[in-house]
C-alpha positions as CSV (number, residue, x, y, z in Angstrom):
1,L,-23.4,40.3,119.0
2,F,-21.7,43.6,119.4
3,T,-18.9,44.9,117.3
4,F,-16.8,47.7,118.7
5,I,-14.4,49.7,116.5
6,G,-12.1,52.2,118.2
7,A,-9.2,54.4,117.2
8,T,-6.5,55.9,119.3
9,T,-3.3,57.9,118.7
10,E,-1.8,56.3,121.9
11,N,-0.2,52.9,122.3
12,P,-3.0,50.5,123.1
13,S,-0.7,48.5,125.2
14,F,-0.7,51.3,127.7
15,E,-4.1,53.0,127.2
16,V,-6.5,50.1,126.5
17,N,-7.8,47.7,129.2
18,S,-5.8,44.5,129.0
19,A,-8.9,42.3,129.1
20,L,-10.5,44.2,126.2
21,L,-7.2,44.3,124.3
22,S,-6.8,40.5,124.5
23,R,-10.1,40.1,122.7
24,A,-9.5,42.7,120.0
25,A,-7.6,42.7,116.7
26,V,-5.1,45.6,116.7
27,Y,-4.2,47.3,113.4
28,V,-1.3,49.8,113.4
29,L,-1.8,52.7,111.0
30,Q,1.6,54.0,109.6
31,P,2.3,57.6,108.6
32,L,1.4,58.3,105.0
33,D,4.2,59.0,102.5
34,E,4.6,62.2,100.5
35,G,2.8,60.7,97.5
36,N,-0.3,59.9,99.5
37,L,-0.4,63.3,101.0
38,R,-0.1,65.0,97.6
39,E,-2.9,62.9,96.3
40,I,-5.1,64.1,99.2
41,V,-4.4,67.7,98.3
42,G,-5.2,67.0,94.6
43,V,-8.5,65.3,95.5
44,A,-9.5,68.2,97.7
45,L,-8.9,70.7,94.9
46,E,-10.7,68.5,92.3
47,R,-13.7,68.2,94.5
48,R,-13.7,71.9,95.2
49,A,-13.6,71.2,98.9
50,L,-11.7,74.4,99.6
51,D,-14.5,76.8,98.9
52,G,-13.1,79.5,96.6
53,V,-9.6,78.2,96.5
54,G,-8.9,76.5,93.2
55,E,-5.2,76.3,93.1
56,I,-2.2,75.8,95.4
57,A,1.2,76.8,94.3
58,P,3.7,73.8,94.0
59,E,6.0,75.3,96.6
60,A,3.0,75.7,99.0
61,V,2.0,72.0,98.4
62,D,5.5,71.0,99.3
63,R,5.3,73.0,102.5
64,L,1.8,71.6,103.3
65,V,3.1,68.0,102.9
66,A,6.1,68.7,105.1
67,Y,3.8,70.4,107.7
68,A,1.5,67.4,107.8
69,D,4.4,65.1,108.5
70,G,2.6,61.9,107.5
71,D,-0.7,62.8,109.2
72,A,-3.7,63.0,106.8
73,R,-5.9,64.3,109.5
74,R,-3.6,67.2,110.2
75,L,-3.3,67.9,106.4
76,L,-7.1,68.0,106.0
77,N,-7.6,70.2,109.1
78,T,-5.0,72.5,107.8
79,L,-6.6,72.7,104.3
80,E,-9.9,73.5,105.9
81,S,-8.4,76.3,108.0
82,L,-6.6,77.7,105.0
83,S,-9.8,77.8,102.9
84,V,-11.5,79.8,105.6
85,A,-8.5,82.2,106.0
86,A,-8.3,82.6,102.2
87,G,-12.0,83.6,102.1
88,N,-11.4,86.2,104.8
89,E,-8.8,88.0,102.8
90,K,-9.7,91.3,101.0
91,P,-10.2,90.4,98.2
92,P,-10.7,86.6,98.8
93,L,-7.8,84.5,97.5
94,S,-8.3,81.9,94.8
95,T,-4.7,80.7,94.8
96,I,-2.6,79.9,97.8
97,S,1.0,81.0,97.4
98,D,3.9,79.8,99.4
99,A,4.5,83.2,100.9
100,W,0.9,83.5,102.1
101,L,1.0,80.0,103.5
102,M,4.1,80.8,105.5
103,K,2.4,83.9,106.9
104,V,-0.6,81.8,108.0
105,L,1.2,78.7,109.3
106,G,4.3,80.4,110.7
107,E,7.3,78.2,111.4
108,R,6.5,74.5,110.6
109,M,6.2,72.3,113.6
110,R,6.6,68.5,113.3
111,R,4.1,66.0,114.5
112,Y,5.1,65.2,118.1
113,D,3.0,63.6,120.8
114,K,4.5,64.9,124.0
115,G,4.2,62.3,126.6
116,G,3.0,59.7,124.1
117,E,4.6,56.7,122.4
118,Q,6.5,58.7,119.8
119,F,8.0,60.9,122.5
120,Y,9.4,58.0,124.4
121,D,10.5,56.2,121.2
122,T,12.6,59.3,120.3
123,I,14.2,59.8,123.7
124,S,15.0,56.0,123.7
125,A,16.7,56.5,120.3
126,L,18.7,59.4,121.7
127,H,19.7,57.4,124.8
128,K,20.7,54.3,122.8
129,S,22.8,56.5,120.4
130,V,24.7,58.0,123.3
131,R,25.2,54.6,124.8
132,G,26.4,53.3,121.4
133,S,29.0,56.1,121.1
134,D,27.5,57.6,117.9
135,P,27.7,61.4,118.3
136,D,26.1,62.2,115.0
137,A,23.0,60.0,115.6
138,A,22.8,61.3,119.1
139,L,22.7,64.9,117.8
140,Y,20.1,63.9,115.2
141,W,17.7,62.5,117.8
142,F,18.4,65.4,120.2
143,M,17.5,68.0,117.5
144,R,14.4,65.9,116.5
145,M,13.2,66.3,120.1
146,L,13.9,70.0,120.3
147,D,12.4,70.6,116.9
148,G,9.3,68.7,118.0
149,G,8.8,70.9,121.0
150,A,10.4,68.8,123.8
151,E,11.1,70.8,126.9
152,P,14.9,71.5,127.1
153,R,14.9,71.1,130.9
154,Y,13.5,67.6,130.4
155,M,16.3,66.9,128.0
156,A,18.9,68.2,130.5
157,R,17.5,65.8,133.2
158,R,17.8,62.9,130.8
159,L,21.4,63.8,129.9
160,I,22.3,63.8,133.6
161,R,20.8,60.4,133.9
162,M,22.8,59.1,130.9
163,A,26.0,60.4,132.4
164,S,25.4,58.4,135.5
165,E,23.9,55.3,133.9
166,D,26.1,54.8,130.8
167,I,29.4,56.6,131.5
168,G,29.6,56.5,135.3
169,L,33.2,56.3,136.7
170,A,34.7,55.6,133.3
171,D,34.7,59.4,133.0
172,P,33.4,61.2,136.1
173,R,33.7,64.5,134.2
174,A,30.6,63.5,132.2
175,L,28.3,64.0,135.1
176,R,29.8,67.4,135.9
177,L,29.5,68.4,132.3
178,A,25.8,67.4,132.2
179,L,25.1,69.4,135.4
180,D,27.0,72.4,133.9
181,A,25.0,72.1,130.7
182,A,21.7,72.1,132.6
183,E,22.9,75.2,134.6
184,V,23.9,77.0,131.4
185,Y,20.5,76.4,130.0
186,E,18.9,77.8,133.1
187,R,20.9,81.0,132.8
188,L,20.6,81.5,129.0
189,G,17.3,79.8,128.1
190,S,16.5,79.0,124.5
191,P,18.0,79.1,121.9
192,E,21.4,80.0,123.3
193,G,21.3,77.5,126.1
194,E,20.5,74.6,123.8
195,L,24.0,74.7,122.4
196,A,25.4,73.7,125.8
197,L,23.0,70.7,125.9
198,A,24.2,69.7,122.4
199,Q,27.8,70.0,123.5
200,C,26.9,67.6,126.4
201,V,25.2,65.2,124.0
202,V,28.4,64.9,121.9
203,Y,30.6,64.6,125.0
204,L,28.5,61.8,126.4
205,A,28.5,60.0,123.1
206,V,32.3,60.0,122.7
207,A,33.1,59.4,126.4
208,P,34.2,55.9,127.5
209,K,31.2,53.8,128.7
210,S,30.6,52.0,131.9
211,N,27.4,50.8,133.6
212,A,29.3,49.2,136.5
213,V,27.9,51.7,139.1
214,Y,24.4,51.4,137.6
215,K,24.5,47.6,137.9
216,A,26.0,47.7,141.4
217,F,23.2,50.1,142.5
218,N,20.5,47.7,141.2
219,E,22.2,44.6,142.7
220,A,22.6,46.3,146.1
221,K,19.0,47.5,146.0
222,A,17.7,44.0,145.2
223,L,19.8,42.5,148.0
224,I,18.5,45.0,150.6
225,K,14.9,44.1,149.6
226,K,15.3,40.4,150.1
227,D,17.8,40.3,152.9
228,G,16.9,40.7,156.6
229,T,17.8,43.8,158.6
230,R,21.2,42.8,159.9
231,P,22.6,44.6,163.0
232,V,25.4,47.0,162.5
233,P,28.6,45.6,164.0
234,L,29.6,47.2,167.3
235,H,32.9,48.5,166.1
236,L,31.1,50.5,163.3
237,R,28.5,52.1,165.5
238,N,28.6,55.7,166.5
239,A,29.3,56.3,170.2
240,P,28.4,60.0,171.1
241,T,27.5,59.2,174.7
242,K,29.1,57.5,177.7
243,L,26.3,54.9,177.8
244,M,27.0,53.9,174.2
245,K,30.7,53.7,174.9
246,S,30.1,51.5,177.9
247,L,28.1,49.2,175.6
248,D,31.3,48.9,173.4
249,Y,29.9,51.0,170.6
250,G,32.8,51.9,168.3
251,K,35.2,49.8,170.3
252,N,38.3,48.5,168.3
253,Y,37.3,50.6,165.3
254,R,40.4,51.3,163.2
255,Y,40.6,54.8,161.9
256,A,41.9,54.4,158.3
257,H,43.7,57.8,158.2
258,D,46.0,56.5,161.0
259,E,46.8,53.3,159.2
260,E,49.6,52.7,156.7
261,D,48.7,54.2,153.3
262,G,45.4,55.4,154.8
263,F,44.0,51.9,154.6
264,A,43.0,49.6,157.5
265,A,43.9,46.3,155.9
266,G,41.8,43.4,157.1
267,E,39.1,45.6,158.7
268,N,35.5,44.3,158.3
269,Y,32.8,46.7,157.2
270,W,30.0,44.2,156.8
271,P,27.4,42.8,159.2
272,E,28.6,39.8,161.2
273,G,28.3,36.5,159.4
274,M,27.5,38.1,156.1
275,T,29.5,37.0,153.0
276,P,30.6,40.2,151.3
277,P,29.0,40.5,147.8
278,A,30.9,42.1,145.0
279,F,28.4,44.8,143.7
280,Y,30.9,47.1,142.0
281,R,32.9,45.5,139.2
282,P,34.8,48.1,137.2
283,V,35.0,47.7,133.4
284,S,38.3,47.9,131.5
285,R,37.6,51.3,130.0
286,G,38.4,54.9,131.0
287,L,39.2,55.7,134.6
288,E,37.7,52.4,135.8
289,V,40.9,50.7,134.6
290,R,42.8,52.6,137.3
291,I,40.0,52.0,139.8
292,A,40.2,48.3,139.2
293,D,43.9,48.3,139.7
294,K,43.4,50.2,143.0
295,L,40.8,47.7,144.2
296,N,43.0,44.8,143.3
297,E,45.8,46.4,145.3
298,L,43.6,46.9,148.4
299,K,42.2,43.3,148.0
300,S,45.8,42.0,148.0
301,K,46.5,43.9,151.3
302,N,43.4,42.5,152.9
303,N,44.3,39.0,151.9
304,K,47.8,39.4,153.4
305,K,46.3,40.7,156.7
306,N,43.8,37.9,156.9
């Protein structure tokens, strides 16, 4: 009988073999609260585990706890590094002050596993906050990611995706604004360019929402995968040569610009014998209200022609 005990900072659903995972008991370790972390600092001092350091100023303890961000391992590693650094001072330090701690640690960085589960959980929270039209929550998660070291260019790409997926044609300006924000960041860099990204986050959150194009895209993609390769109708084919014209390529095609209102009512743009599916269904928000009205008008003209 063999008993294996393993630990990982990654999500075992993604990183552990599924056959092994199905035979294992999984225990999730949650971040420690501030009280637990302060207790660890106190125990380290009581056991004189910090070499010559016998005291840590209360303000420094507060900063250490914040720096650890719920991770006892990070706290212990930091305490060990501080004890070495304090011993190297001339003369060696017996008390760690907040000012000295700031000099050693520099600006506090939050625990952040780039590319890991927490990374994707946080970007998911940002995306859902934008989709849910909560600009304050969206800004909170956006700043959490920047504070944790997320690459602003990655954030810009995600905002462009949100503009297409969740706003779409309800407000076409959203996509343009997302592209502009990405370009501003490329020109200015950090930290100035981050403000343009934040502006985009707020705009996307308050913009009218539609996933109609996103759903239409996925439905069309699914149909193409399962449907056969249907021939293009002759009247829709290109006819750049005499041979193609002699084969009736492009024959009887109706040029929409020459038709009344620029619309060839009754014209068929689908493969022969195919029932036209309705991929794009505008929602009753934003510009798509007017788009729906326009499509209904064109549909009515088609019905009259047919």
